[in-house]
N, C-alpha and C positions, 0 to 999 in steps of 0.2 A: 081535298088533297091534290097536289100537282099531278098532272098527267105526264107519264114518261113513256118512252118508246125504245124499242131495240130493233135492229135490222140484222138478219143473219143471212149470209150468202149461202145458197144451196147449189153446190157444183152439179152440173148436169153430167152424168157419168156414162161410160160404155167403151167397147172396141169392136173392130170388124175386120180389118185386113190382116192381120192380127199383130202379134207382138213386134213392135219396133224396138223393144228392149231385149238385149241378149247379154248373157253372162260370159266372161272369158276367164281364163285361168288366173288372171291377175285380179279378178273380181270387179273389173270395170265393164261398162257397156262397150261393145265393139267400136262404136263411133267415138268413144272417149279414149281408146287405146292410143298410147304414144306411137305405136307401130301398127297402124290400122290394117295394112295388108297382111300382117302376120298374126292378127288376132284370131283366136280359135273360139268359135261360139260353142258353148256347152250348156246343156239344159238339164235341170233336175227331172226326176221321174214323176209318175202319176201321184205319188204320195205328197208331192209338194203343192198340189192343186186342190183347192176347196172352194165351195160356193156358198153364198148367202143371199136369200131372197127377201126383199122387203116389199110387201104389198102396198098399192096406192091407198092413201087415206080417204080419197073421195074420187068420184068419176071425173076424168079429165079426157077431153076429146081433141084429137089433132088431125091436121091434114097438111101434107107437104106437096112438093112439086115433082116427085119421082126421083129416080136415080139408078144406082147399080146394086144388084143383090146377088147372093149365092145361097143355095139351099143346103142346109145341114140338118139331117134327120127330119126333114119335112118342115123345118123352120126357115123363113127368109131372114138372112143376115144382111143388113144394109151397110155397105161399105162407103158409098157415096150417096148423099141426098137423103130424103125422107119419103115415106109412102104417100102416094097421091090419093090413095083411098082413105076415107075417114076411118080413124082407128081410135080405140079406147086404151088408155094406159092401164095395165094391170099391176105394174110395179117395176122394180129394178132387180137385176141379179148381178152381184159382184163376184167376180172370179179372183180369188187370192192365190198368188204364186209365191211360195216361200223362196228365199234366196238359196243359191247353191252353197252348201256348206264347204268349209275349207277342207280340201283333200278329197271331196266327193267326186266320183267319176261320172262322166256324162252318161245318161241313160236313154235319151231320145234325141233324134235329129231335130233340126229347127222346124221342118215341115210337120213331123209327127207331133211335136210339142204344140204347134199352132192348132193342129187338128184336135188335140186333147182339150185345149181351152175352149174351142168352139163347141165341141161335143158336150163338154161339161155345162156350158151355158144353154145349149139346145135341150139337154135333159130337163133342166129346171123350167125352161120355157114351155116345153111340152106338158109337164106336170101342171103348170099354171094355166094351161089352155090358151097360150099365146099363138099368134100367127107369125109374128116376126120379132126379131131382136135387133135393136138399133144401137150401134156403137156410139158412145157419147164421149168417153174420155179414158185416159190411162194415167194412173198415178204411180210414180216410183219413189220410194222412200230411201233415206240415206243408208239403211241397213240392207238395201237390195230387194226388199219385198215390193211386189208389184200388185196393184189392184186394178182390175179391168171391169168396168161396169157397163151393162147394157140396159136400155129401156125395153121392157117387154110390152107388146101391144097385141090386141086382137083386131083384125079387120072387121068392119061393120058393113052391112048391106046399105045400098044407096037409099037415102031417105030415112034411115033408122034413127037419126038424131034430129028431133024436131023442136025441142024446147030447151036446149042447152047450147052454150057457146062452143063453137069449134075453133080452136086456136090454130093460127098459122104456124106450121112447124118449119121454121126457116132453115135452109141449107147454108152452110158456111161458104162464102164466096171470097175469092181474092180480088186484088185491085184490078186484075184483067178480066174479071167476070167469070173466072173458072171455078168449078166446084172443088172444094177442099175435102180431102178424105176425113171421114168422121173420126173423132178422137185424137186428131193430130195437132189440135190447137192449144195454145196457152190461153186460158179463159180471160174474159173481160175483167179489168181491174177497176174498182171504184176509187176515184180520186177524191171525191167529196161526198160525205154521207148526206143523203137528202133529209130535209127538215120536216118532221111530222107534227110539229107544234102549231096547231091551227085553232086555238081557242079551247074553251072548256066544254067540248061537245061530248055527249053520251058518256055517262059515268059507268062504263062497262069495260071489262077486259076482253080484248079481241085480237085477232091476227088475220092477215090476208097474204096470199101468195100472189106476187106480181111478176110477169115476164117482161123483161126489158131487152129490146133488140138495139144493138149499137153498130153503126156503120164503120167503114175503114178509117173515117176521119174522127171517130170518137163521138159523133153526134147520135142522139137517140132517134131511131127511125120508127120505133113502134113500142107501145106498152099495152098490156092487157091483164085483166084479172084472171088468174088461174083458179084460185079458190077464194070466194068472197068472205069478208069478215062477218057477214050477216047484217051489215048496216051500210046503206047506200052512201051516207056521208063519209064514213071511214074509207070505203072503197075509192071514192072520188079523191080523198086526200092522199091515199096511197099512190094512186096514179099520178097525181100532180107532183108528189115528192119524187117518184121515179123519173118523171120527165125533167125535173129540175136538177137532178144529180149530175155530177161530172164524171166521165168514164174514160178509160183508156181502152182502145179496141183490142179484141182478141188477136193473137198472132199465130201463124203457122209457117214454119220454116223461116222465122224471123221477119215475116211480112205481115202487115195488118190484114185481117179478114173480117167480114161482117158476121156477126154471131149474136146469140141470145143467151141470157142467163136468168135464172129464177131467184127472186128475193122473198124472204119471209119478213113481213113487217108486223111488229107486235106492239100493242098498247097495253100498259099495265098501270094500276093504281099502286102507289107506294106511300 
């Protein structure tokens, strides 16, 4: 049977500085208002906020280059950069904020609402045994619903990881070499799907997760296997395909930034 493949982009999610999205009486974000100076930011109350925790499927270890944090209920929230300590990913928590209903009165100030979101994420992080929450991305849908997702990690003692790869946890950087706030970027876009057809190897169904880092010029700067397919040959093909793909760099404030994205590459018999 012919070997087929599929590639699914896995957006890396989270927030930290917090919500750059605000509702106004017109239902637009404040920055979208035709009269920005007169836009009135209003926020739904606690009932509009809910959380979902998704545990990691397998152990993944990261190490970054440091940055800026704030403590919320004993949890480090990373606004800029990534932890310099080796850490293990426990999963992700997504905070869902329902849109303000028509005619609904504001219940919280912007500062109080941001605190509510961080405390909601911190509660889940504490239950999961996390040391830190790293803001990754914010999604706002056309109906006004906002999803803010954090990567939850636990710090590990020095030397605790001896027989597993430690992935470089890259910080987004702009063209001037400045760190970009976590969660503020438009993710990397794939312009050409990498080709995984490399002969009739291994008649098995398998998948591999690959991290691809792309510079401000769209060139691939680094690739690594996050989760192995279980077969060295397939892992090598996945890395080669990732390197041969064509990408458009992530952007923040309409400027290109260096960033990374995870891909799931799957082989199936049909």
